[in-house]
C-alpha positions as CSV (number, residue, x, y, z in Angstrom):
1,X,11.3,6.7,-14.4
2,X,7.5,6.9,-13.8
3,X,6.3,6.1,-10.3
4,X,5.7,2.5,-9.5
5,X,7.5,1.3,-12.7
6,X,10.0,-1.6,-12.4
7,X,12.3,-3.6,-14.6
8,X,11.6,-7.4,-14.8
9,X,14.2,-8.6,-17.3
10,X,15.8,-7.4,-20.5
11,X,13.0,-6.0,-22.6
12,X,10.4,-6.5,-19.9
13,X,9.0,-3.7,-17.7
14,X,6.0,-3.5,-15.4
15,X,4.1,-0.8,-13.5
16,X,1.7,-1.1,-10.6
17,X,-1.5,0.9,-10.5
18,X,-3.1,0.8,-7.1
19,X,-3.2,-3.0,-6.7
20,X,-2.6,-4.5,-10.2
21,X,0.3,-4.7,-12.6
22,X,0.5,-4.3,-16.4
23,X,3.5,-4.9,-18.6
24,X,5.4,-3.8,-21.6
25,X,7.4,-6.4,-23.5
26,X,9.8,-5.5,-26.2
27,X,10.3,-8.0,-29.0
28,X,14.1,-8.3,-29.0
29,X,14.0,-9.5,-32.6
30,X,12.4,-6.4,-34.1
31,X,12.5,-3.8,-31.2
32,X,8.7,-3.3,-31.4
33,X,6.7,-3.7,-28.2
34,X,3.5,-5.3,-26.9
35,X,1.3,-4.2,-24.0
36,X,0.3,-7.1,-21.6
37,X,-2.9,-6.3,-19.8
38,X,-4.3,-2.8,-19.3
39,X,-4.9,-2.3,-15.6
40,X,-7.9,-0.3,-14.3
41,X,-10.3,2.1,-16.1
42,X,-8.0,5.0,-15.4
43,X,-4.7,3.3,-16.2
44,X,-4.5,4.4,-19.9
45,X,-2.6,7.6,-19.1
46,X,-0.1,5.7,-16.9
47,X,0.4,3.1,-19.6
48,X,1.1,5.8,-22.3
49,X,3.5,7.6,-19.9
50,X,5.4,4.4,-19.4
51,X,5.5,3.8,-23.1
52,X,6.7,7.3,-23.8
53,X,9.5,6.9,-21.2
54,X,10.7,3.7,-22.8
55,X,10.2,4.4,-26.5
56,X,9.5,8.1,-27.0
57,X,6.3,10.2,-27.4
58,X,3.4,9.0,-29.5
59,X,4.7,5.4,-29.6
60,X,2.2,2.6,-29.9
61,X,2.5,-1.2,-29.6
62,X,2.2,-3.9,-32.2
63,X,-0.7,-5.3,-30.2
64,X,-2.3,-5.7,-26.8
65,X,-2.1,-9.1,-25.2
66,X,-4.5,-10.2,-22.4
67,X,-3.6,-12.8,-19.8
68,X,-7.4,-12.9,-19.0
69,X,-10.4,-10.6,-19.0
70,X,-11.1,-9.7,-15.3
71,X,-11.9,-6.1,-14.7
72,X,-8.5,-5.1,-13.3
73,X,-6.7,-6.5,-16.3
74,X,-8.9,-5.0,-19.1
75,X,-9.9,-1.7,-17.6
76,X,-8.3,0.5,-20.3
77,X,-8.2,-2.0,-23.2
78,X,-11.1,-0.5,-25.1
79,X,-9.8,3.1,-24.8
80,X,-6.3,2.1,-25.9
81,X,-7.3,-0.2,-28.7
82,X,-9.6,2.4,-30.1
83,X,-6.9,5.1,-29.9
84,X,-4.0,3.0,-31.2
85,X,-6.1,0.9,-33.6
86,X,-4.2,-2.3,-32.7
87,X,-5.4,-5.9,-32.3
88,X,-6.1,-7.4,-28.9
89,X,-5.0,-11.0,-28.5
90,X,-6.6,-13.4,-26.0
91,X,-7.3,-17.2,-25.6
92,X,-10.5,-18.4,-27.2
93,X,-12.1,-19.3,-23.9
94,X,-11.9,-15.6,-22.8
95,X,-13.7,-14.4,-25.9
96,X,-17.3,-14.5,-24.4
97,X,-16.2,-12.1,-21.6
98,X,-14.5,-9.7,-24.1
99,X,-17.3,-9.6,-26.6
100,X,-20.3,-9.0,-24.4
101,X,-21.6,-12.6,-24.4
102,X,-21.3,-13.7,-20.8
103,X,-20.6,-12.5,-17.3
104,X,-17.8,-14.2,-15.4
105,X,-18.7,-16.4,-12.4
106,X,-19.5,-14.0,-9.5
107,X,-16.6,-13.2,-7.1
108,X,-16.9,-14.9,-3.8
109,X,-16.6,-12.7,-0.6
110,X,-16.9,-15.8,1.7
111,X,-13.5,-17.2,1.0
112,X,-11.9,-15.1,3.9
113,X,-8.4,-13.8,4.0
114,X,-8.9,-10.1,4.3
115,X,-10.7,-6.9,3.2
116,X,-9.9,-7.3,-0.6
117,X,-11.8,-10.6,-0.5
118,X,-14.6,-9.3,1.7
119,X,-15.2,-6.4,-0.7
120,X,-15.2,-8.6,-3.8
121,X,-19.0,-8.5,-4.1
122,X,-18.4,-4.9,-5.4
123,X,-16.0,-6.0,-8.2
124,X,-17.3,-5.9,-11.8
125,X,-18.0,-9.3,-13.4
126,X,-19.9,-8.1,-16.5
127,X,-18.2,-8.5,-19.9
128,X,-16.7,-5.8,-22.0
129,X,-17.2,-5.7,-25.8
130,X,-14.1,-5.2,-27.9
131,X,-15.2,-7.5,-30.8
132,X,-13.8,-5.1,-33.4
133,X,-10.3,-5.5,-32.1
134,X,-10.2,-9.0,-30.7
135,X,-8.0,-11.7,-32.2
136,X,-7.8,-15.3,-31.0
137,X,-4.4,-16.7,-30.1
138,X,-3.4,-19.8,-32.2
139,X,-3.7,-23.1,-30.4
140,X,0.0,-24.0,-30.8
141,X,1.2,-21.7,-28.0
142,X,2.8,-19.2,-30.4
143,X,2.2,-15.4,-29.9
144,X,2.0,-13.8,-33.4
145,X,3.4,-10.5,-32.1
146,X,6.2,-11.7,-29.8
147,X,8.7,-13.9,-31.7
148,X,10.7,-15.0,-28.7
149,X,7.9,-15.8,-26.3
150,X,5.2,-18.5,-26.1
151,X,2.0,-18.7,-24.1
152,X,1.1,-21.4,-21.6
153,X,-2.6,-22.3,-20.9
154,X,-3.1,-21.7,-17.2
155,X,-6.9,-21.9,-16.5
156,X,-8.5,-22.0,-13.0
157,X,-8.5,-18.3,-12.1
158,X,-10.2,-17.7,-15.5
159,X,-11.2,-20.3,-18.1
160,X,-8.9,-18.9,-20.8
161,X,-6.1,-17.6,-18.5
162,X,-2.6,-17.7,-20.1
163,X,0.9,-17.1,-18.8
164,X,3.8,-16.0,-21.0
165,X,7.2,-17.6,-21.1
166,X,10.5,-16.7,-22.7
167,X,12.6,-19.9,-23.1
168,X,15.9,-18.1,-23.8
169,X,16.3,-16.8,-20.2
170,X,13.3,-18.6,-18.4
171,X,11.4,-15.4,-17.8
172,X,7.7,-15.9,-16.8
173,X,4.9,-13.4,-16.8
174,X,2.3,-15.4,-14.9
175,X,-0.7,-13.1,-14.9
176,X,-2.9,-14.3,-11.9
177,X,-2.1,-18.0,-12.2
178,X,-0.1,-17.3,-9.0
179,X,0.7,-14.0,-7.5
180,X,3.6,-12.6,-5.3
181,X,1.5,-11.0,-2.6
182,X,-1.5,-12.0,-0.5
183,X,-4.1,-10.5,-2.7
184,X,-7.0,-11.1,-0.3
185,X,-5.4,-8.7,2.3
186,X,-5.6,-4.9,1.7
187,X,-2.6,-4.5,4.0
188,X,-0.5,-7.0,2.1
189,X,-1.5,-5.3,-1.2
190,X,-0.7,-1.8,0.0
191,X,2.6,-2.8,1.6
192,X,3.5,-5.1,-1.4
193,X,4.5,-7.9,1.0
194,X,6.4,-10.4,-1.1
195,X,5.0,-13.8,-0.7
196,X,4.0,-16.3,-3.3
197,X,0.3,-17.3,-3.2
198,X,-2.1,-19.1,-5.5
199,X,-4.5,-17.0,-7.6
200,X,-6.7,-14.5,-5.9
201,X,-9.2,-16.6,-3.9
202,X,-12.2,-14.4,-4.4
203,X,-12.1,-14.6,-8.2
204,X,-11.1,-18.2,-8.8
205,X,-14.0,-20.5,-9.7
206,X,-12.0,-23.7,-10.5
207,X,-9.4,-24.8,-7.9
208,X,-8.5,-28.1,-9.5
209,X,-7.6,-26.3,-12.7
210,X,-5.8,-23.6,-10.7
211,X,-3.6,-26.3,-9.0
212,X,-2.8,-28.0,-12.3
213,X,-1.8,-24.6,-13.8
214,X,0.6,-23.8,-10.9
215,X,2.2,-27.3,-11.3
216,X,2.7,-26.6,-15.0
217,X,4.4,-23.3,-14.3
218,X,6.6,-24.7,-11.5
219,X,7.7,-27.4,-13.9
220,X,9.0,-24.7,-16.3
221,X,11.6,-23.8,-13.6
222,X,11.4,-20.0,-14.3
223,X,14.4,-17.9,-13.2
224,X,12.4,-14.7,-13.1
225,X,8.6,-14.4,-12.5
226,X,6.4,-11.4,-12.5
227,X,2.7,-11.5,-11.8
228,X,-0.5,-9.6,-12.0
229,X,-0.2,-8.6,-8.3
230,X,2.9,-8.1,-6.3
231,X,6.6,-7.7,-7.0
232,X,8.9,-9.7,-9.3
233,X,10.8,-12.7,-7.8
234,X,14.0,-14.2,-9.0
235,X,16.6,-16.9,-8.5
236,X,16.7,-19.1,-5.5
237,X,14.1,-17.1,-3.7
238,X,11.7,-17.8,-6.5
239,X,12.7,-21.5,-6.9
240,X,12.2,-22.2,-3.2
241,X,8.9,-20.4,-3.0
242,X,7.4,-22.1,-6.1
243,X,8.4,-25.6,-4.9
244,X,6.7,-24.8,-1.5
245,X,3.6,-23.5,-3.3
246,X,3.4,-26.7,-5.4
247,X,3.9,-29.0,-2.5
248,X,1.4,-27.2,-0.2
249,X,-1.1,-25.8,-2.7
250,X,-4.1,-27.2,-0.9
251,X,-3.0,-25.8,2.5
252,X,-1.6,-22.4,1.3
253,X,-3.9,-21.5,-1.5
254,X,-7.3,-23.1,-1.5
255,X,-9.8,-21.5,0.9
256,X,-11.3,-23.6,3.6
257,X,-14.8,-22.4,2.5
258,X,-16.4,-20.7,-0.5
259,X,-19.0,-21.0,-3.2
260,X,-16.6,-22.9,-5.5
261,X,-15.4,-25.3,-2.9
262,X,-15.7,-28.2,-3.7
263,X,-17.8,-27.6,-6.9
264,X,-16.3,-25.4,-9.6
265,X,-18.1,-23.2,-12.1
266,X,-18.5,-24.8,-15.5
267,X,-17.6,-22.8,-18.5
268,X,-17.1,-23.3,-22.3
269,X,-16.6,-21.3,-25.5
270,X,-19.9,-19.6,-25.0
271,X,-19.3,-18.5,-21.4
272,X,-20.7,-19.7,-18.1
273,X,-22.7,-23.0,-18.3
274,X,-23.5,-23.6,-14.7
275,X,-22.7,-22.2,-11.2
276,X,-22.8,-23.9,-7.8
277,X,-25.4,-22.4,-5.5
278,X,-24.5,-19.3,-3.6
279,X,-23.5,-19.9,0.0
280,X,-25.1,-17.4,2.3
281,X,-23.1,-16.2,5.2
282,X,-25.1,-15.6,8.4
283,X,-23.5,-12.2,8.9
284,X,-23.5,-11.2,5.2
285,X,-25.3,-7.9,5.6
286,X,-23.0,-6.9,8.4
287,X,-19.9,-7.9,6.4
288,X,-21.0,-5.8,3.5
289,X,-21.6,-2.8,5.7
290,X,-18.2,-3.3,7.3
291,X,-16.5,-3.6,3.9
292,X,-18.0,-0.4,2.6
293,X,-16.9,1.5,5.8
294,X,-13.4,0.0,5.7
295,X,-13.1,0.8,2.0
296,X,-13.9,4.5,2.6
297,X,-11.5,4.6,5.5
298,X,-8.6,3.0,3.5
299,X,-9.4,5.4,0.6
300,X,-9.3,8.4,3.0
301,X,-6.0,7.3,4.6
302,X,-4.4,6.6,1.2
303,X,-5.4,10.0,-0.1
304,X,-4.2,11.7,3.1
305,X,-0.9,9.9,2.8
306,X,-0.4,11.2,-0.8
307,X,-1.3,14.7,0.2
308,X,1.3,14.6,3.1
309,X,3.9,13.2,0.7
310,X,3.3,15.9,-1.8
311,X,3.5,18.6,0.9
312,X,6.8,17.2,2.1
313,X,8.2,17.1,-1.4
314,X,7.0,20.7,-2.0
315,X,8.6,21.9,1.3
316,X,11.9,20.2,0.4
317,X,11.9,21.8,-3.0
318,X,11.3,25.2,-1.5
319,X,14.2,24.6,1.0
320,X,16.5,23.6,-1.8
321,X,15.7,26.7,-3.8
322,X,16.1,28.9,-0.8
323,X,19.5,27.5,0.1
324,X,20.5,27.8,-3.5
């Protein structure tokens, strides 16, 4: 099995790339498959490796399905859609950000919570343009390329954010409507600490809609949930955590400060209509300098860790061969 790949439920598999997950869902009625989200710009090779492991070399999906269009969910979509020549389905409110018409609301590094949030001023917010492949999901919740699934509108983190639900066994792929790690913290992200949180704070421009979306998903009573960031959760652990998230959403999920508190960004079918004024932090320059330094340090430590791991694996292999 490829590294960082995991099984969610029958016919549902995920894989983590650095800090984000993408998914392959097999249509159990016709055995074909659909890719859900496409990770980062370099994730294409990992997605194809995962698909080859599951279905054989040179396989391709019926379609690509996007939960939303943020940079860490569409990083490889253009490359893969061009190579595979398959449609890309998304909600109509995400179309401006997938066809070059509008930037997303800027991420907000003032929300606090950790280095991932502080560094968010670096994250891309500009649109991509895949107009040649894009298909709009029908308004009735049906997914044309997944017979046994439906989509649920879960805006807040993004205007056209959707989550996927299979009624037959109550499996939920929630995207970033909620996540199962503390995405604002680089330590939590790297350690994959399992804790249910609301959507990533630094990239959520409408907290009222985000709360309503969480309530909607909790009311589905999923038995298994997998998200855009973090590990799958199941059974009683999931049920208890979701109820707590719903009952304490304001306390657990909404930041105490931030550009989109209390005024949300306004968006429509054409993209961003209006933004609340930017809130300047008195130590903004120092925070940016700290973020860049910390990012370089984390990248160095992560690379060093991988080198040490490879060296240990190599030495173990040599020892096995020698003993043999």
